[in-house]
GUFITI-142683 format. One line per 3 residues: their letters; for each residue x, y, z of C-alpha. Coordinates in nm, 4 decimals, decimal comma, always signed. Example, Ala and Ser with C-alpha at 12.3 -4.5 7.8 and 13.67 -1.06 7.14 Angstrom:
% residues 2
AS = +1,2300:-0,4500:+0,7800; +1,3670:-0,1060:+0,7140
//
This chain:
% residues 354
MSV = +1,1448:-2,3473:+0,2639; +1,0767:-2,1314:+0,5804; +0,7745:-1,8821:+0,6372
GLA = +1,0509:-1,6370:+0,6449; +1,2341:-1,7080:+0,3594; +0,9054:-1,7198:+0,1410
GLM = +0,8506:-1,3637:+0,2886; +1,1268:-1,2596:+0,0416; +0,8683:-1,2250:-0,2080
VTL = +0,7309:-0,9731:-0,0692; +1,0277:-0,7931:-0,0081; +1,2052:-0,8156:-0,3635
YGV = +0,8729:-0,6455:-0,5067; +0,8593:-0,3724:-0,2489; +1,2377:-0,2952:-0,2852
SAG = +1,1843:-0,2732:-0,6738; +0,8511:-0,0975:-0,6592; +1,0086:+0,1458:-0,3594
LGV = +1,3519:+0,1980:-0,4748; +1,3016:+0,2221:-0,8141; +1,0213:+0,4369:-0,8963
PFL = +1,1661:+0,8118:-0,8433; +1,4234:+0,7465:-1,0920; +1,1912:+0,5918:-1,3382
AAW = +0,9098:+0,8352:-1,2898; +1,1605:+1,0975:-1,3739; +1,3207:+0,9221:-1,6497
TRR = +1,0397:+0,8480:-1,8442; +0,9251:+1,2136:-1,7849; +0,8675:+1,2931:-2,1446
VNR = +0,6860:+0,9822:-2,1966; +0,3237:+0,9982:-2,3134; +0,1399:+0,8628:-1,9741
RVL = -0,1220:+0,6670:-2,1587; +0,1752:+0,5079:-2,3554; +0,3838:+0,4493:-2,0278
LSV = +0,0529:+0,2813:-1,8185; +0,0165:+0,0457:-2,0920; +0,3785:-0,0851:-2,0915
LLA = +0,3401:-0,1295:-1,7206; +0,0458:-0,3078:-1,7585; +0,2332:-0,5361:-2,0546
VLV = +0,4850:-0,5964:-1,7215; +0,2237:-0,7003:-1,5498; +0,0565:-0,9413:-1,7835
LGN = +0,3899:-1,1428:-1,8545; +0,4993:-1,1206:-1,5120; +0,1860:-1,2877:-1,3839
LIT = +0,2011:-1,5159:-1,6814; +0,5963:-1,6326:-1,6235; +0,5257:-1,6522:-1,2271
AAS = +0,2335:-1,8948:-1,3059; +0,4799:-2,1353:-1,5154; +0,7581:-2,0794:-1,3010
PSY = +0,9819:-2,3553:-1,2480; +1,1593:-2,2482:-0,9378; +1,1609:-2,0163:-0,6542
PVV = +1,4592:-1,7869:-0,8156; +1,2428:-1,7317:-1,1295; +0,9672:-1,6238:-0,9150
LTT = +1,1916:-1,3966:-0,7566; +1,3425:-1,2683:-1,0059; +0,9547:-1,2291:-1,1596
RLV = +0,8400:-1,0196:-0,8843; +1,1227:-0,8167:-0,8472; +1,0666:-0,6674:-1,2476
MGF = +0,6955:-0,6356:-1,1559; +0,7305:-0,4331:-0,8776; +0,9220:-0,1609:-1,1090
ASG = +0,5967:-0,1042:-1,3318; +0,3649:-0,1352:-0,9880; +0,5626:+0,1364:-0,8245
VFW = +0,5660:+0,3645:-1,1258; +0,1837:+0,2941:-1,1420; +0,1753:+0,4897:-0,8212
AIG = +0,3728:+0,7643:-0,9304; +0,1091:+0,8266:-1,2286; -0,1915:+0,6949:-1,1725
VSM = -0,3617:+0,9571:-0,9468; -0,2238:+1,2427:-1,1736; -0,3357:+1,0775:-1,4652
AMR = -0,7134:+1,0418:-1,3651; -0,7001:+1,4489:-1,2233; -0,6533:+1,5268:-1,6202
LVA = -0,9070:+1,3181:-1,7890; -1,1594:+1,5792:-1,5932; -1,2672:+1,9147:-1,5871
GRQ = -1,0674:+2,1066:-1,3458; -1,3498:+2,1311:-1,1045; -1,3843:+1,7767:-1,0768
ASR = -0,9806:+1,7008:-1,0160; -1,0070:+1,6327:-0,6681; -1,2987:+1,3850:-0,7060
AAA = -1,1037:+1,1918:-0,9611; -0,7899:+1,1648:-0,7289; -1,0367:+1,0177:-0,4516
IVM = -1,1663:+0,7763:-0,7200; -0,8422:+0,6419:-0,7913; -0,6836:+0,6534:-0,4422
SGI = -1,0230:+0,4508:-0,3401; -0,9474:+0,2058:-0,6066; -0,5416:+0,1952:-0,4955
SIA = -0,6880:+0,1608:-0,1111; -0,9638:-0,0895:-0,1716; -0,6788:-0,3112:-0,3791
AVV = -0,4772:-0,2924:-0,1252; -0,7096:-0,4395:+0,1613; -0,9170:-0,6774:-0,1043
GIP = -0,6326:-0,8130:-0,3260; -0,4883:-1,0398:-0,0520; -0,7680:-1,2026:+0,0955
LGT = -0,9110:-1,2289:-0,3024; -0,5773:-1,3899:-0,3792; -0,5726:-1,6458:-0,1061
YLE = -0,9489:-1,7309:-0,1617; -0,8599:-1,8097:-0,5455; -0,5930:-2,0067:-0,4211
SLT = -0,7564:-2,2143:-0,1950; -0,9901:-2,2916:-0,4486; -0,7598:-2,3680:-0,7513
GWR = -0,3869:-2,3651:-0,6561; -0,1544:-2,0768:-0,6512; -0,0635:-2,1247:-1,0175
TTF = -0,3787:-2,0690:-1,1498; -0,4347:-1,7618:-0,9238; -0,1484:-1,5953:-1,0932
LIW = -0,2862:-1,7093:-1,4436; -0,6216:-1,5338:-1,3496; -0,4054:-1,2103:-1,2631
SGL = -0,2809:-1,2233:-1,5933; -0,6015:-1,2256:-1,7508; -0,7148:-0,9321:-1,5273
SAL = -0,4160:-0,7237:-1,6097; -0,4915:-0,8075:-1,9534; -0,8380:-0,6825:-1,9915
VFL = -0,7525:-0,3158:-1,8168; -0,4694:-0,3365:-2,0624; -0,7177:-0,3360:-2,3653
AVA = -0,9370:-0,1101:-2,1840; -0,6436:+0,1310:-2,1258; -0,5579:+0,1202:-2,4740
VTI = -0,9302:+0,2031:-2,5879; -1,0738:+0,4481:-2,3756; -0,7601:+0,6740:-2,2234
PSL = -0,6886:+0,9696:-2,4566; -0,3334:+1,0911:-2,5307; -0,1543:+1,2421:-2,1967
PSD = +0,1965:+1,4212:-2,2910; +0,3698:+1,4142:-1,9450; +0,3037:+1,7773:-1,7690
NAV = +0,4217:+1,7812:-1,3963; +0,7269:+1,5303:-1,3752; +1,0282:+1,6920:-1,2806
PVR = +1,4292:+1,5362:-1,2900; +1,5646:+1,3080:-1,0724; +1,7671:+1,5921:-0,8664
EVF = +1,4530:+1,7598:-0,8400; +1,2347:+1,4931:-0,7146; +1,4623:+1,4389:-0,4172
RLP = +1,5112:+1,7785:-0,3258; +1,1516:+1,7998:-0,2406; +1,1559:+1,6455:+0,0867
RTN = +1,4450:+1,8735:+0,1714; +1,2815:+2,1940:+0,0886; +0,9206:+2,0703:+0,1960
VRL = +0,8634:+2,0256:+0,5495; +0,4927:+1,9198:+0,5211; +0,5537:+1,6575:+0,2694
RLV = +0,8947:+1,5114:+0,4796; +0,6906:+1,4881:+0,7707; +0,3961:+1,3005:+0,5642
LLT = +0,6738:+1,0610:+0,4531; +0,8327:+0,9700:+0,7678; +0,4796:+0,8937:+0,8779
VVL = +0,4159:+0,6398:+0,6252; +0,7535:+0,4570:+0,6640; +0,6446:+0,4076:+1,0517
FVL = +0,3120:+0,2869:+0,9873; +0,3944:+0,0882:+0,6945; +0,6824:-0,0851:+0,8500
GHF = +0,4358:-0,1954:+1,1339; +0,1241:-0,2712:+0,9309; +0,2799:-0,4716:+0,6654
GAY = +0,5333:-0,6096:+0,9207; +0,2571:-0,7746:+1,0941; +0,0041:-0,8553:+0,8106
TFV = +0,2490:-1,0486:+0,5935; +0,2399:-1,3036:+0,8450; -0,1087:-1,3055:+0,9800
RPF = -0,1539:-1,6369:+0,8317; +0,0971:-1,8202:+1,0321; +0,0212:-1,6417:+1,3412
LED = -0,3700:-1,7665:+1,2529; -0,2525:-2,1058:+1,1992; -0,0196:-2,1221:+1,5531
HAS = -0,2677:-1,9297:+1,8118; -0,6067:-1,9854:+1,6723; -0,5431:-2,3486:+1,5206
ATP = -0,7061:-2,2135:+1,2119; -0,7529:-2,3782:+0,8883; -0,7326:-2,2458:+0,5082
GFI = -1,0954:-2,2112:+0,4874; -1,1095:-2,0189:+0,7951; -0,7927:-1,7811:+0,6890
TFV = -0,9679:-1,7078:+0,3895; -1,2792:-1,6461:+0,5755; -1,1304:-1,3826:+0,8083
LMI = -0,8972:-1,2524:+0,5458; -1,2072:-1,1625:+0,3499; -1,3516:-0,9988:+0,6302
YGV = -1,0406:-0,7950:+0,6593; -1,1120:-0,6635:+0,2831; -1,4795:-0,5845:+0,3259
GGA = -1,3695:-0,3721:+0,6378; -1,0801:-0,2231:+0,4530; -1,3391:-0,0977:+0,2160
AGN = -1,5717:+0,0001:+0,4323; -1,2955:+0,2001:+0,6206; -1,1852:+0,3683:+0,2734
FVA = -1,5646:+0,4695:+0,2042; -1,5641:+0,6261:+0,5211; -1,2246:+0,8405:+0,4830
GFT = -1,3661:+0,9118:+0,1336; -1,6103:+1,1545:+0,3330; -1,3964:+1,2668:+0,6456
TTN = -1,0518:+1,3210:+0,4672; -1,2135:+1,6583:+0,2881; -1,2387:+1,8450:+0,6280
RLR = -1,0700:+1,5941:+0,8868; -0,7823:+1,4541:+0,7221; -0,5219:+1,5195:+1,0211
GSF = -0,8426:+1,3604:+1,2748; -0,9345:+1,0584:+1,0180; -0,5271:+0,9467:+1,0036
LVG = -0,5110:+0,9608:+1,4002; -0,8405:+0,7694:+1,4420; -0,7053:+0,5094:+1,1837
CAG = -0,3624:+0,4995:+1,3056; -0,5283:+0,4579:+1,6726; -0,7429:+0,1521:+1,5418
LVL = -0,4223:+0,0052:+1,3813; -0,2562:-0,0021:+1,7150; -0,5882:-0,1204:+1,8947
SLL = -0,6273:-0,4098:+1,6203; -0,3237:-0,5522:+1,6714; -0,3447:-0,5418:+2,0548
LLL = -0,6748:-0,7334:+2,0330; -0,4965:-0,9823:+1,8135; -0,2368:-1,0540:+2,0555
AIG = -0,5146:-1,0755:+2,3363; -0,8057:-1,2325:+2,1940; -0,6812:-1,3814:+1,8411
DSR = -0,6305:-1,7543:+1,9521; -1,0234:-1,7567:+1,9475; -1,2217:-1,7485:+1,5847
AGA = -1,4344:-1,4709:+1,7061; -1,1160:-1,2776:+1,8672; -0,9472:-1,3293:+1,5200
IVS = -1,2431:-1,1951:+1,3480; -1,2838:-0,8987:+1,5232; -0,9469:-0,8130:+1,5312
LAL = -0,8959:-0,8587:+1,1526; -1,1998:-0,6468:+1,0882; -1,1108:-0,3612:+1,2881
WGL = -0,7652:-0,4103:+1,1373; -0,9006:-0,3875:+0,8113; -1,1270:-0,0936:+0,8469
CFG = -0,8267:+0,1400:+0,9790; -0,5741:+0,0231:+0,7339; -0,8752:+0,1668:+0,5075
VVQ = -0,8775:+0,5158:+0,6552; -0,5505:+0,5567:+0,7049; -0,4267:+0,4437:+0,3194
LCQ = -0,6609:+0,6940:+0,1954; -0,5455:+0,9432:+0,4161; -0,1758:+0,8767:+0,3590
VTM = -0,2243:+0,9316:-0,0419; -0,4358:+1,2170:+0,0315; -0,1730:+1,3775:+0,2942
TQR = +0,0467:+1,3633:-0,0141; -0,1488:+1,5106:-0,2403; -0,1901:+1,8786:-0,0103
AAP = +0,1440:+1,8436:+0,0967; +0,2718:+1,9002:-0,2867; +0,0108:+1,9721:-0,5138
ETF = +0,2394:+2,1554:-0,8024; +0,4791:+1,8645:-0,7743; +0,2131:+1,5476:-0,7445
EAA = +0,3684:+1,3243:-0,9200; +0,6959:+1,3756:-0,8037; +0,5715:+1,3749:-0,4501
MSL = +0,3948:+1,0754:-0,5237; +0,6877:+0,8794:-0,6356; +0,8791:+0,9712:-0,3246
NTM = +0,5568:+0,8556:-0,1480; +0,5834:+0,5176:-0,3501; +0,9193:+0,4744:-0,2840
AYN = +0,8801:+0,4962:+0,1159; +0,5853:+0,2796:+0,1147; +0,6790:+0,0184:-0,0933
TSI = +1,0438:+0,0166:+0,0712; +0,8837:-0,0262:+0,3616; +0,6866:-0,3152:+0,3167
AIG = +1,0090:-0,4482:+0,2146; +1,1766:-0,3864:+0,5048; +0,8747:-0,4591:+0,7388
ALV = +0,8405:-0,8236:+0,5312; +1,2199:-0,8850:+0,5603; +1,2280:-0,7681:+0,9595
GGV = +0,9047:-0,9649:+0,9853; +1,0912:-1,2488:+0,8634; +1,3388:-1,2630:+1,1031
FVD = +1,1194:-1,2373:+1,4172; +0,9237:-1,5392:+1,3015; +1,2196:-1,7664:+1,1973
HVS = +1,4519:-1,6483:+1,5334; +1,1544:-1,5620:+1,8004; +0,8433:-1,6261:+1,7647
VAS = +0,5261:-1,5289:+1,5186; +0,3731:-1,3289:+1,7907; +0,6824:-1,0931:+1,8144
VVW = +0,5999:-0,9947:+1,4445; +0,2481:-0,8370:+1,5770; +0,4202:-0,6705:+1,8813
FGV = +0,6485:-0,4954:+1,6407; +0,3613:-0,3907:+1,4447; +0,2095:-0,1993:+1,7735
ALT = +0,5686:-0,0398:+1,8398; +0,5557:+0,1313:+1,4637; +0,2415:+0,1671:+1,4221
GAS = +0,1997:+0,3878:+1,7466; +0,5271:+0,5813:+1,6434; +0,3694:+0,6937:+1,3580
LLL = +0,0496:+0,8078:+1,5542; +0,2653:+0,9689:+1,8324; +0,4466:+1,1303:+1,5426
TLS = +0,1367:+1,2737:+1,3970; +0,0212:+1,4090:+1,7367; +0,3661:+1,5718:+1,7931
AGR = +0,3724:+1,7201:+1,4384; +0,0219:+1,8754:+1,4736; +0,1069:+2,0455:+1,8208
NSA = +0,4292:+2,1807:+1,6601; +0,2065:+2,3247:+1,3920; -0,0683:+2,4684:+1,6269
GAT = +0,2078:+2,6585:+1,8485; +0,3879:+2,7951:+1,5076; +0,0659:+2,9105:+1,4077
GGG = -0,0926:+3,0559:+1,6835; -0,3204:+2,7879:+1,7835; -0,4070:+2,6332:+1,4519
VAP = -0,4852:+2,2759:+1,3565; -0,2799:+2,1742:+1,0829; -0,4801:+1,9858:+0,7736
//
């Protein structure tokens, strides 16, 4: 099948993780969160197991669709669960730890999966993911106490939040733009490197691991800077995303250029990834679970659309065109944040939005 068609595995996963989560988080608002998390992990265990044994591409797509629902709901409930497990004064630190976990997983997961696939094959890789999910399932069952739901709201109130909370609305629009750009390009970074740098599978695995290390480093840095410089951290990270994509276009035809570009890309995405979750938390602290479900909808739907549009560009224009698509959208996210900050400063007599 074509590269663009293969990208549907990302698209369908993003569609279900995005569009389904506000409804599922609201419909399960009376379900104990430990029970719900256990069910989500069980879905991931079975989904990865079925994927590993799938006899055809349609079965893989169907399984990914179901797994997306589970992944999306975790994004909505995971951080608020962590905040409830500790004393009130430690809640923000607990949230930062889980945000770091989500962020590091986002930048390390694909490179690690690529590395395992190069050693074992894709079916074995999914078996490994299934086993890891099973271990986490057991850990949750043994260690997490009962957590009755306490801040989920009905569906109608979830979708009312962006209309009544201007700050949250701006955060969601910012997320849509940078995720469209980032994942539109990143989904097809492997064929880009194969076409422009004549990269071998081993080199692609190596450079994606560099990207993952950069992402972890960016997440670590952002953990210190977001407390007092949240907006500034996001602006720097977003500007770095634009620069890294331009560098990939300019010098990505050499191996050294590809390494530099992907290292910077990962570093900046690690910063932006942590910032956007923190921005959501600060925009709606009293309804964080509902706000996070909207964030998840915006984020994962944008992954799906970005991968879909990227596939069209790759199949009908060129693989380089999808990187330009990423430049345009991440640049738009940067400009929106700058504009929102200026408007906020003018409205508050020169103050700076956090």
